[in-house]
C-alpha positions as CSV (number, residue, x, y, z in Angstrom):
1,M,14.4,-0.8,24.9
2,D,17.0,-3.4,25.6
3,T,19.6,-0.9,26.7
4,V,17.1,1.0,28.9
5,G,16.1,-2.3,30.5
6,A,19.8,-3.3,31.0
7,F,20.3,0.0,32.7
8,L,17.1,0.4,34.7
9,G,16.8,-3.3,35.9
10,P,20.0,-3.3,38.0
11,M,19.4,0.2,39.2
12,L,15.9,-0.8,40.5
13,A,17.4,-3.9,42.0
14,I,20.0,-1.8,43.9
15,L,17.3,0.6,45.1
16,M,15.1,-2.3,46.2
17,M,17.9,-4.0,48.0
18,A,18.7,-0.8,49.9
19,A,15.0,-0.3,50.7
20,T,14.5,-3.8,52.0
21,G,17.7,-4.3,54.0
22,E,19.3,-6.5,51.4
23,D,16.5,-9.0,51.2
24,F,17.6,-11.1,48.2
25,R,14.5,-13.3,48.3
26,F,12.2,-10.3,48.0
27,A,14.2,-8.8,45.1
28,F,14.1,-12.1,43.2
29,W,10.4,-12.6,43.8
30,I,9.7,-9.1,42.5
31,A,12.0,-9.9,39.4
32,V,9.6,-12.8,38.7
33,I,6.8,-10.4,37.8
34,P,8.4,-8.9,34.6
35,A,9.8,-12.2,33.7
36,A,6.4,-13.9,33.8
37,L,4.9,-11.0,31.8
38,A,7.5,-11.4,29.2
39,V,6.8,-15.2,28.9
40,L,3.0,-14.5,28.7
41,L,3.6,-11.9,26.0
42,I,5.7,-14.4,24.0
43,V,3.2,-17.3,24.4
44,Y,0.0,-15.3,23.7
45,G,1.2,-12.2,21.7
46,V,3.7,-13.5,19.2
47,R,2.5,-15.3,16.1
48,E,4.6,-17.2,13.6
49,P,4.4,-15.9,10.0
50,T,2.7,-18.2,7.6
51,A,5.0,-20.4,5.7
52,P,4.9,-20.4,1.8
53,R,2.9,-23.3,0.4
54,Q,4.8,-26.3,-1.0
55,G,6.2,-25.4,-4.4
56,E,5.4,-21.7,-4.1
57,R,8.4,-19.5,-5.0
58,R,9.3,-16.7,-2.7
59,R,10.7,-13.4,-4.0
60,F,14.1,-12.4,-2.7
61,P,13.6,-9.4,-0.4
62,V,16.4,-7.3,-1.9
63,R,16.2,-6.2,-5.6
64,G,19.2,-5.6,-7.8
65,V,18.2,-1.9,-8.2
66,E,18.5,-1.4,-4.5
67,L,22.0,-2.9,-4.4
68,S,23.3,-0.5,-7.2
69,Q,22.1,2.6,-5.4
70,P,24.7,4.4,-3.2
71,S,24.1,4.3,0.5
72,H,23.1,7.4,2.4
């Protein structure tokens, strides 16, 4: 998704600039829309994982058996 956005964003900006007679202000105001949506998604859609309680031990996410297996 990041690569697609990095490719399509500038392409859309070039097309918008060509269509509007190189109106930079219009292009930047249109660019505010996805930026605002991204901020709203982060603010209202992303939740922090719950932290372990004080003194609670967490298991290491990688087990020794997994390390000894050959990679594919």
